[in-house]
Biopython code that builds the backbone (N, CA, C, O; Angstrom):
import numpy as np
from Bio.PDB.StructureBuilder import StructureBuilder

atoms = [
    (1, "MET", "N", (32.382, 88.768, 228.435)),
    (1, "MET", "CA", (32.590, 89.909, 227.555)),
    (1, "MET", "C", (31.948, 89.599, 226.210)),
    (1, "MET", "O", (32.089, 88.482, 225.711)),
    (2, "PRO", "N", (31.249, 90.555, 225.612)),
    (2, "PRO", "CA", (30.646, 90.344, 224.288)),
    (2, "PRO", "C", (31.710, 90.015, 223.240)),
    (2, "PRO", "O", (32.872, 90.404, 223.360)),
    (3, "LYS", "N", (31.282, 89.299, 222.225)),
    (3, "LYS", "CA", (32.194, 88.852, 221.169)),
    (3, "LYS", "C", (31.674, 89.243, 219.801)),
    (3, "LYS", "O", (30.506, 89.595, 219.640)),
    (4, "ALA", "N", (32.552, 89.176, 218.825)),
    (4, "ALA", "CA", (32.201, 89.390, 217.428)),
    (4, "ALA", "C", (32.972, 88.394, 216.581)),
    (4, "ALA", "O", (34.109, 88.041, 216.893)),
    (5, "ILE", "N", (32.341, 87.948, 215.508)),
    (5, "ILE", "CA", (33.048, 87.222, 214.462)),
    (5, "ILE", "C", (32.925, 88.084, 213.206)),
    (5, "ILE", "O", (31.821, 88.352, 212.733)),
    (6, "TYR", "N", (34.060, 88.513, 212.677)),
    (6, "TYR", "CA", (34.125, 89.229, 211.412)),
    (6, "TYR", "C", (34.424, 88.164, 210.357)),
    (6, "TYR", "O", (35.481, 87.535, 210.390)),
    (7, "SER", "N", (33.504, 87.963, 209.434)),
    (7, "SER", "CA", (33.631, 86.895, 208.461)),
    (7, "SER", "C", (33.630, 87.471, 207.053)),
    (7, "SER", "O", (32.606, 87.958, 206.572)),
    (8, "ALA", "N", (34.780, 87.413, 206.398)),
    (8, "ALA", "CA", (34.927, 87.948, 205.048)),
    (8, "ALA", "C", (34.744, 86.816, 204.040)),
    (8, "ALA", "O", (35.405, 85.781, 204.129)),
    (9, "LYS", "N", (33.845, 87.020, 203.085)),
    (9, "LYS", "CA", (33.622, 86.049, 202.012)),
    (9, "LYS", "C", (34.660, 86.310, 200.923)),
    (9, "LYS", "O", (34.751, 87.415, 200.389)),
    (10, "VAL", "N", (35.437, 85.281, 200.603)),
    (10, "VAL", "CA", (36.463, 85.406, 199.577)),
    (10, "VAL", "C", (35.852, 84.988, 198.241)),
    (10, "VAL", "O", (35.422, 83.846, 198.078)),
    (11, "ASP", "N", (35.817, 85.909, 197.297)),
    (11, "ASP", "CA", (35.262, 85.630, 195.976)),
    (11, "ASP", "C", (36.224, 84.768, 195.168)),
    (11, "ASP", "O", (37.384, 84.590, 195.539)),
    (12, "ASP", "N", (35.718, 84.236, 194.053)),
    (12, "ASP", "CA", (36.520, 83.340, 193.210)),
    (12, "ASP", "C", (37.803, 83.986, 192.707)),
    (12, "ASP", "O", (38.779, 83.286, 192.439)),
    (13, "ASP", "N", (37.817, 85.305, 192.575)),
    (13, "ASP", "CA", (39.025, 85.997, 192.125)),
    (13, "ASP", "C", (39.986, 86.329, 193.267)),
    (13, "ASP", "O", (40.994, 87.006, 193.067)),
    (14, "GLY", "N", (39.654, 85.833, 194.487)),
    (14, "GLY", "CA", (40.522, 86.057, 195.631)),
    (14, "GLY", "C", (40.319, 87.385, 196.331)),
    (14, "GLY", "O", (41.078, 87.723, 197.240)),
    (15, "ARG", "N", (39.310, 88.146, 195.929)),
    (15, "ARG", "CA", (39.033, 89.454, 196.526)),
    (15, "ARG", "C", (37.964, 89.336, 197.600)),
    (15, "ARG", "O", (37.144, 88.420, 197.570)),
    (16, "VAL", "N", (37.975, 90.247, 198.531)),
    (16, "VAL", "CA", (36.929, 90.353, 199.552)),
    (16, "VAL", "C", (36.087, 91.566, 199.214)),
    (16, "VAL", "O", (36.601, 92.675, 199.066)),
    (17, "ARG", "N", (34.781, 91.341, 199.093)),
    (17, "ARG", "CA", (33.864, 92.439, 198.789)),
    (17, "ARG", "C", (32.768, 92.571, 199.835)),
    (17, "ARG", "O", (32.107, 93.607, 199.922)),
    (18, "VAL", "N", (32.573, 91.518, 200.632)),
    (18, "VAL", "CA", (31.526, 91.513, 201.651)),
    (18, "VAL", "C", (32.114, 90.968, 202.947)),
    (18, "VAL", "O", (32.797, 89.943, 202.953)),
    (19, "ILE", "N", (31.842, 91.663, 204.034)),
    (19, "ILE", "CA", (32.241, 91.198, 205.360)),
    (19, "ILE", "C", (30.996, 91.180, 206.232)),
    (19, "ILE", "O", (30.296, 92.183, 206.364)),
    (20, "HIS", "N", (30.737, 90.031, 206.819)),
    (20, "HIS", "CA", (29.632, 89.892, 207.762)),
    (20, "HIS", "C", (30.194, 90.072, 209.172)),
    (20, "HIS", "O", (31.336, 89.703, 209.446)),
    (21, "ILE", "N", (29.386, 90.638, 210.053)),
    (21, "ILE", "CA", (29.771, 90.754, 211.459)),
    (21, "ILE", "C", (28.676, 90.094, 212.288)),
    (21, "ILE", "O", (27.513, 90.494, 212.222)),
    (22, "PHE", "N", (29.048, 89.084, 213.066)),
    (22, "PHE", "CA", (28.107, 88.399, 213.937)),
    (22, "PHE", "C", (28.454, 88.774, 215.373)),
    (22, "PHE", "O", (29.585, 88.576, 215.815)),
    (23, "LEU", "N", (27.479, 89.315, 216.097)),
    (23, "LEU", "CA", (27.691, 89.815, 217.451)),
    (23, "LEU", "C", (26.886, 88.998, 218.445)),
    (23, "LEU", "O", (25.780, 88.548, 218.146)),
    (24, "GLY", "N", (27.453, 88.812, 219.631)),
    (24, "GLY", "CA", (26.713, 88.112, 220.670)),
    (24, "GLY", "C", (27.367, 88.263, 222.026)),
    (24, "GLY", "O", (28.479, 88.780, 222.139)),
    (25, "PRO", "N", (26.665, 87.806, 223.061)),
    (25, "PRO", "CA", (27.202, 87.913, 224.410)),
    (25, "PRO", "C", (28.400, 86.987, 224.641)),
    (25, "PRO", "O", (29.169, 87.181, 225.582)),
    (26, "ASN", "N", (28.552, 85.970, 223.766)),
    (26, "ASN", "CA", (29.692, 85.054, 223.847)),
    (26, "ASN", "C", (29.945, 84.461, 222.464)),
    (26, "ASN", "O", (29.142, 84.637, 221.548)),
    (27, "LEU", "N", (31.051, 83.770, 222.322)),
    (27, "LEU", "CA", (31.441, 83.233, 221.030)),
    (27, "LEU", "C", (30.446, 82.194, 220.513)),
    (27, "LEU", "O", (30.190, 82.128, 219.311)),
    (28, "GLN", "N", (29.891, 81.394, 221.401)),
    (28, "GLN", "CA", (28.941, 80.364, 220.980)),
    (28, "GLN", "C", (27.711, 80.985, 220.307)),
    (28, "GLN", "O", (27.219, 80.457, 219.310)),
    (29, "GLU", "N", (27.219, 82.092, 220.844)),
    (29, "GLU", "CA", (26.066, 82.761, 220.236)),
    (29, "GLU", "C", (26.426, 83.346, 218.875)),
    (29, "GLU", "O", (25.612, 83.320, 217.952)),
    (30, "CYS", "N", (27.635, 83.870, 218.749)),
    (30, "CYS", "CA", (28.083, 84.387, 217.451)),
    (30, "CYS", "C", (28.137, 83.256, 216.426)),
    (30, "CYS", "O", (27.713, 83.426, 215.283)),
    (31, "GLU", "N", (28.654, 82.117, 216.836)),
    (31, "GLU", "CA", (28.752, 80.973, 215.929)),
    (31, "GLU", "C", (27.369, 80.470, 215.516)),
    (31, "GLU", "O", (27.175, 80.074, 214.366)),
    (32, "LYS", "N", (26.404, 80.482, 216.446)),
    (32, "LYS", "CA", (25.036, 80.082, 216.111)),
    (32, "LYS", "C", (24.443, 81.016, 215.063)),
    (32, "LYS", "O", (23.814, 80.564, 214.106)),
    (33, "LEU", "N", (24.647, 82.333, 215.247)),
    (33, "LEU", "CA", (24.144, 83.311, 214.280)),
    (33, "LEU", "C", (24.808, 83.133, 212.917)),
    (33, "LEU", "O", (24.153, 83.228, 211.879)),
    (34, "GLN", "N", (26.103, 82.875, 212.931)),
    (34, "GLN", "CA", (26.828, 82.676, 211.689)),
    (34, "GLN", "C", (26.286, 81.455, 210.940)),
    (34, "GLN", "O", (26.051, 81.520, 209.734)),
    (35, "LYS", "N", (26.089, 80.356, 211.646)),
    (35, "LYS", "CA", (25.563, 79.135, 211.024)),
    (35, "LYS", "C", (24.150, 79.364, 210.487)),
    (35, "LYS", "O", (23.825, 78.942, 209.377)),
    (36, "LYS", "N", (23.315, 80.034, 211.279)),
    (36, "LYS", "CA", (21.944, 80.301, 210.852)),
    (36, "LYS", "C", (21.933, 81.146, 209.573)),
    (36, "LYS", "O", (21.160, 80.881, 208.652)),
    (37, "HIS", "N", (22.783, 82.146, 209.531)),
    (37, "HIS", "CA", (22.844, 82.983, 208.337)),
    (37, "HIS", "C", (23.362, 82.175, 207.139)),
    (37, "HIS", "O", (22.821, 82.274, 206.038)),
    (38, "ALA", "N", (24.402, 81.386, 207.359)),
    (38, "ALA", "CA", (24.968, 80.578, 206.275)),
    (38, "ALA", "C", (23.935, 79.584, 205.739)),
    (38, "ALA", "O", (23.891, 79.323, 204.537)),
    (39, "ASP", "N", (23.112, 79.038, 206.618)),
    (39, "ASP", "CA", (22.088, 78.073, 206.196)),
    (39, "ASP", "C", (21.043, 78.703, 205.281)),
    (39, "ASP", "O", (20.437, 78.003, 204.471)),
    (40, "GLY", "N", (20.825, 80.000, 205.395)),
    (40, "GLY", "CA", (19.771, 80.645, 204.626)),
    (40, "GLY", "C", (20.241, 81.556, 203.512)),
    (40, "GLY", "O", (19.421, 82.059, 202.744)),
    (41, "CYS", "N", (21.531, 81.781, 203.407)),
    (41, "CYS", "CA", (22.048, 82.745, 202.425)),
    (41, "CYS", "C", (22.713, 81.996, 201.267)),
    (41, "CYS", "O", (23.680, 81.260, 201.462)),
    (42, "THR", "N", (22.178, 82.197, 200.061)),
    (42, "THR", "CA", (22.682, 81.454, 198.907)),
    (42, "THR", "C", (24.074, 81.901, 198.447)),
    (42, "THR", "O", (24.732, 81.172, 197.706)),
    (43, "ALA", "N", (24.526, 83.066, 198.864)),
    (43, "ALA", "CA", (25.871, 83.524, 198.506)),
    (43, "ALA", "C", (26.886, 83.177, 199.593)),
    (43, "ALA", "O", (27.982, 82.698, 199.299)),
    (44, "TYR", "N", (26.518, 83.418, 200.841)),
    (44, "TYR", "CA", (27.446, 83.210, 201.954)),
    (44, "TYR", "C", (27.540, 81.732, 202.349)),
    (44, "TYR", "O", (28.628, 81.242, 202.651)),
    (45, "GLY", "N", (26.420, 81.028, 202.347)),
    (45, "GLY", "CA", (26.401, 79.629, 202.768)),
    (45, "GLY", "C", (27.377, 78.752, 202.012)),
    (45, "GLY", "O", (28.149, 78.029, 202.643)),
    (46, "PRO", "N", (27.378, 78.785, 200.675)),
    (46, "PRO", "CA", (28.342, 77.973, 199.935)),
    (46, "PRO", "C", (29.802, 78.352, 200.223)),
    (46, "PRO", "O", (30.678, 77.488, 200.223)),
    (47, "ALA", "N", (30.060, 79.636, 200.466)),
    (47, "ALA", "CA", (31.425, 80.060, 200.798)),
    (47, "ALA", "C", (31.863, 79.474, 202.141)),
    (47, "ALA", "O", (33.011, 79.058, 202.294)),
    (48, "VAL", "N", (30.950, 79.442, 203.112)),
    (48, "VAL", "CA", (31.266, 78.835, 204.409)),
    (48, "VAL", "C", (31.541, 77.343, 204.223)),
    (48, "VAL", "O", (32.523, 76.815, 204.743)),
    (49, "ALA", "N", (30.657, 76.666, 203.471)),
    (49, "ALA", "CA", (30.809, 75.228, 203.249)),
    (49, "ALA", "C", (32.123, 74.903, 202.540)),
    (49, "ALA", "O", (32.751, 73.883, 202.823)),
    (50, "ALA", "N", (32.533, 75.774, 201.616)),
    (50, "ALA", "CA", (33.771, 75.553, 200.865)),
    (50, "ALA", "C", (34.998, 76.120, 201.579)),
    (50, "ALA", "O", (36.103, 76.108, 201.036)),
    (51, "GLU", "N", (34.793, 76.616, 202.797)),
    (51, "GLU", "CA", (35.863, 77.238, 203.586)),
    (51, "GLU", "C", (36.518, 78.387, 202.816)),
    (51, "GLU", "O", (37.741, 78.528, 202.799)),
    (52, "LYS", "N", (35.675, 79.201, 202.184)),
    (52, "LYS", "CA", (36.148, 80.379, 201.452)),
    (52, "LYS", "C", (35.756, 81.654, 202.190)),
    (52, "LYS", "O", (35.317, 82.636, 201.592)),
    (53, "THR", "N", (35.930, 81.606, 203.509)),
    (53, "THR", "CA", (35.749, 82.804, 204.327)),
    (53, "THR", "C", (36.992, 82.975, 205.189)),
    (53, "THR", "O", (37.719, 82.020, 205.463)),
    (54, "ILE", "N", (37.209, 84.179, 205.597)),
    (54, "ILE", "CA", (38.253, 84.484, 206.578)),
    (54, "ILE", "C", (37.514, 84.970, 207.804)),
    (54, "ILE", "O", (36.844, 86.002, 207.760)),
    (55, "ASP", "N", (37.628, 84.237, 208.901)),
    (55, "ASP", "CA", (36.905, 84.562, 210.131)),
    (55, "ASP", "C", (37.873, 85.046, 211.199)),
    (55, "ASP", "O", (38.875, 84.396, 211.498)),
    (56, "ILE", "N", (37.555, 86.185, 211.757)),
    (56, "ILE", "CA", (38.369, 86.768, 212.837)),
    (56, "ILE", "C", (37.470, 86.982, 214.036)),
    (56, "ILE", "O", (36.454, 87.671, 213.947)),
    (57, "GLU", "N", (37.845, 86.393, 215.155)),
    (57, "GLU", "CA", (37.090, 86.542, 216.402)),
    (57, "GLU", "C", (37.670, 87.711, 217.181)),
    (57, "GLU", "O", (38.882, 87.929, 217.191)),
    (58, "ALA", "N", (36.785, 88.463, 217.836)),
    (58, "ALA", "CA", (37.237, 89.632, 218.588)),
    (58, "ALA", "C", (36.355, 89.860, 219.807)),
    (58, "ALA", "O", (35.169, 89.531, 219.810)),
    (59, "ASP", "N", (36.956, 90.427, 220.834)),
    (59, "ASP", "CA", (36.207, 90.921, 221.984)),
    (59, "ASP", "C", (35.653, 92.287, 221.610)),
    (59, "ASP", "O", (36.305, 93.050, 220.898)),
    (60, "VAL", "N", (34.465, 92.594, 222.080)),
    (60, "VAL", "CA", (33.924, 93.936, 221.904)),
    (60, "VAL", "C", (33.522, 94.465, 223.276)),
    (60, "VAL", "O", (33.142, 93.702, 224.163)),
    (61, "ASP", "N", (33.612, 95.776, 223.435)),
    (61, "ASP", "CA", (33.295, 96.369, 224.742)),
    (61, "ASP", "C", (31.819, 96.228, 225.067)),
    (61, "ASP", "O", (31.452, 95.784, 226.155)),
    (62, "VAL", "N", (30.982, 96.604, 224.127)),
    (62, "VAL", "CA", (29.533, 96.527, 224.318)),
    (62, "VAL", "C", (28.887, 96.177, 222.987)),
    (62, "VAL", "O", (29.442, 96.458, 221.925)),
    (63, "LEU", "N", (27.717, 95.565, 223.049)),
    (63, "LEU", "CA", (26.949, 95.306, 221.843)),
    (63, "LEU", "C", (26.188, 96.575, 221.489)),
    (63, "LEU", "O", (25.595, 97.198, 222.370)),
    (64, "PRO", "N", (26.188, 96.976, 220.218)),
    (64, "PRO", "CA", (25.545, 98.233, 219.845)),
    (64, "PRO", "C", (24.027, 98.156, 219.941)),
    (64, "PRO", "O", (23.423, 97.098, 219.767)),
    (65, "GLU", "N", (23.436, 99.302, 220.220)),
    (65, "GLU", "CA", (21.983, 99.435, 220.174)),
    (65, "GLU", "C", (21.560, 99.490, 218.709)),
    (65, "GLU", "O", (22.389, 99.678, 217.819)),
    (66, "ALA", "N", (20.278, 99.325, 218.476)),
    (66, "ALA", "CA", (19.763, 99.307, 217.106)),
    (66, "ALA", "C", (19.416, 100.720, 216.637)),
    (66, "ALA", "O", (18.266, 101.004, 216.304)),
    (67, "ASP", "N", (20.405, 101.593, 216.614)),
    (67, "ASP", "CA", (20.213, 102.919, 216.039)),
    (67, "ASP", "C", (21.495, 103.320, 215.317)),
    (67, "ASP", "O", (22.587, 102.858, 215.650)),
    (68, "GLU", "N", (21.342, 104.174, 214.341)),
    (68, "GLU", "CA", (22.461, 104.511, 213.459)),
    (68, "GLU", "C", (23.639, 105.124, 214.202)),
    (68, "GLU", "O", (24.788, 104.796, 213.903)),
    (69, "GLU", "N", (23.384, 105.996, 215.154)),
    (69, "GLU", "CA", (24.479, 106.652, 215.872)),
    (69, "GLU", "C", (25.290, 105.648, 216.689)),
    (69, "GLU", "O", (26.520, 105.679, 216.664)),
    (70, "ASP", "N", (24.610, 104.761, 217.410)),
    (70, "ASP", "CA", (25.315, 103.772, 218.223)),
    (70, "ASP", "C", (26.080, 102.796, 217.341)),
    (70, "ASP", "O", (27.197, 102.399, 217.675)),
    (71, "LEU", "N", (25.489, 102.410, 216.224)),
    (71, "LEU", "CA", (26.164, 101.500, 215.308)),
    (71, "LEU", "C", (27.375, 102.181, 214.677)),
    (71, "LEU", "O", (28.421, 101.553, 214.510)),
    (72, "ASP", "N", (27.244, 103.437, 214.330)),
    (72, "ASP", "CA", (28.370, 104.194, 213.791)),
    (72, "ASP", "C", (29.510, 104.245, 214.805)),
    (72, "ASP", "O", (30.671, 104.042, 214.450)),
    (73, "ASP", "N", (29.174, 104.516, 216.071)),
    (73, "ASP", "CA", (30.192, 104.537, 217.124)),
    (73, "ASP", "C", (30.856, 103.169, 217.270)),
    (73, "ASP", "O", (32.073, 103.083, 217.440)),
    (74, "PHE", "N", (30.062, 102.100, 217.204)),
    (74, "PHE", "CA", (30.602, 100.745, 217.328)),
    (74, "PHE", "C", (31.585, 100.456, 216.197)),
    (74, "PHE", "O", (32.667, 99.916, 216.429)),
    (75, "LEU", "N", (31.210, 100.812, 214.990)),
    (75, "LEU", "CA", (32.030, 100.485, 213.830)),
    (75, "LEU", "C", (33.242, 101.394, 213.666)),
    (75, "LEU", "O", (34.318, 100.935, 213.281)),
    (76, "PHE", "N", (33.070, 102.675, 213.955)),
    (76, "PHE", "CA", (34.105, 103.638, 213.594)),
    (76, "PHE", "C", (34.689, 104.417, 214.764)),
    (76, "PHE", "O", (35.517, 105.305, 214.560)),
    (77, "GLY", "N", (34.280, 104.106, 215.966)),
    (77, "GLY", "CA", (34.818, 104.804, 217.118)),
    (77, "GLY", "C", (33.813, 105.776, 217.692)),
    (77, "GLY", "O", (32.833, 106.146, 217.045)),
    (78, "ASP", "N", (34.074, 106.176, 218.906)),
    (78, "ASP", "CA", (33.137, 106.965, 219.684)),
    (78, "ASP", "C", (32.938, 108.370, 219.155)),
    (78, "ASP", "O", (31.838, 108.914, 219.247)),
    (79, "GLY", "N", (33.972, 108.962, 218.606)),
    (79, "GLY", "CA", (33.835, 110.329, 218.127)),
    (79, "GLY", "C", (34.077, 111.359, 219.219)),
    (79, "GLY", "O", (34.183, 112.551, 218.930)),
    (80, "ASP", "N", (34.166, 110.913, 220.481)),
    (80, "ASP", "CA", (34.449, 111.840, 221.573)),
    (80, "ASP", "C", (35.936, 112.155, 221.660)),
    (80, "ASP", "O", (36.338, 113.134, 222.289)),
    (81, "GLU", "N", (36.750, 111.315, 221.022)),
    (81, "GLU", "CA", (38.183, 111.530, 221.076)),
    (81, "GLU", "C", (38.538, 112.750, 220.246)),
    (81, "GLU", "O", (37.872, 113.056, 219.256)),
    (82, "ALA", "N", (39.575, 113.433, 220.648)),
    (82, "ALA", "CA", (40.006, 114.630, 219.923)),
    (82, "ALA", "C", (40.581, 114.217, 218.583)),
    (82, "ALA", "O", (41.472, 113.371, 218.516)),
    (83, "ASP", "N", (40.077, 114.809, 217.525)),
    (83, "ASP", "CA", (40.567, 114.532, 216.188)),
    (83, "ASP", "C", (41.396, 115.706, 215.682)),
    (83, "ASP", "O", (41.656, 115.839, 214.487)),
    (84, "GLU", "N", (41.796, 116.540, 216.610)),
    (84, "GLU", "CA", (42.527, 117.729, 216.225)),
    (84, "GLU", "C", (43.943, 117.361, 215.823)),
    (84, "GLU", "O", (44.540, 116.425, 216.356)),
    (85, "GLU", "N", (44.473, 118.132, 214.856)),
    (85, "GLU", "CA", (45.848, 117.920, 214.454)),
    (85, "GLU", "C", (46.761, 118.367, 215.582)),
    (85, "GLU", "O", (46.468, 119.306, 216.322)),
    (86, "GLU", "N", (47.885, 117.655, 215.686)),
    (86, "GLU", "CA", (48.860, 118.070, 216.685)),
    (86, "GLU", "C", (49.483, 119.373, 216.225)),
    (86, "GLU", "O", (49.756, 119.559, 215.039)),
    (87, "THR", "N", (49.704, 120.265, 217.164)),
    (87, "THR", "CA", (50.319, 121.539, 216.821)),
    (87, "THR", "C", (51.698, 121.609, 217.460)),
    (87, "THR", "O", (51.960, 121.011, 218.504)),
    (88, "GLU", "N", (52.556, 122.349, 216.806)),
    (88, "GLU", "CA", (53.894, 122.545, 217.349)),
    (88, "GLU", "C", (53.803, 123.440, 218.578)),
    (88, "GLU", "O", (53.020, 124.390, 218.594)),
    (89, "PRO", "N", (54.597, 123.147, 219.609)),
    (89, "PRO", "CA", (54.582, 124.034, 220.775)),
    (89, "PRO", "C", (55.076, 125.425, 220.378)),
    (89, "PRO", "O", (55.991, 125.587, 219.571)),
    (90, "GLU", "N", (54.433, 126.408, 220.979)),
    (90, "GLU", "CA", (54.829, 127.771, 220.669)),
    (90, "GLU", "C", (56.171, 128.093, 221.309)),
    (90, "GLU", "O", (56.460, 127.704, 222.441)),
    (91, "GLU", "N", (56.978, 128.816, 220.544)),
    (91, "GLU", "CA", (58.271, 129.230, 221.090)),
    (91, "GLU", "C", (58.044, 130.483, 221.897)),
    (91, "GLU", "O", (57.247, 131.343, 221.522)),
    (92, "PRO", "N", (58.753, 130.584, 223.015)),
    (92, "PRO", "CA", (58.566, 131.770, 223.845)),
    (92, "PRO", "C", (58.987, 133.032, 223.087)),
    (92, "PRO", "O", (59.960, 133.057, 222.334)),
    (93, "GLU", "N", (58.197, 134.069, 223.334)),
    (93, "GLU", "CA", (58.518, 135.344, 222.679)),
    (93, "GLU", "C", (59.627, 136.021, 223.463)),
    (93, "GLU", "O", (59.673, 135.950, 224.691)),
    (94, "GLY", "N", (60.490, 136.657, 222.759)),
    (94, "GLY", "CA", (61.595, 137.339, 223.422)),
    (94, "GLY", "C", (62.147, 138.411, 222.525)),
    (94, "GLY", "O", (61.639, 138.642, 221.428)),
    (95, "PRO", "N", (63.190, 139.069, 222.989)),
    (95, "PRO", "CA", (63.782, 140.109, 222.160)),
    (95, "PRO", "C", (64.352, 139.522, 220.869)),
    (95, "PRO", "O", (64.889, 138.415, 220.849)),
    (96, "GLU", "N", (64.221, 140.288, 219.807)),
    (96, "GLU", "CA", (64.718, 139.815, 218.523)),
    (96, "GLU", "C", (66.126, 140.192, 218.315)),
    (96, "GLU", "O", (66.705, 139.871, 217.277)),
]
sb = StructureBuilder()
sb.init_structure("model")
sb.init_model(0)
sb.init_chain("A")
sb.init_seg("    ")
for serial, (resi, resn, name, xyz) in enumerate(atoms, 1):
    if name == "N":
        sb.init_residue(resn, " ", resi, " ")
    sb.init_atom(name, np.array(xyz, "f"), 0.0, 1.0, " ", f" {name:<3s}", serial, name[0])
structure = sb.get_structure()
């Protein structure tokens, strides 16, 4: 099953302002991508080295395609689900 590592960089003030997402067919590939990015990024790399990230591993259903619609669906849901408000059941009509 495909995996994701959600890695939040914790700033010096204790706030999170940036979250990286590393995706792969398995956890080992996600970890390789995370290390490669940390090795080349002057902001994220030092945070990883100082253990100032919060990393959450997750299963994902599918890896997104490289287009905005598929990525939007991956991040925020499919959009096919009904977003309609629940309505109260109608009361049967009868004599007043």
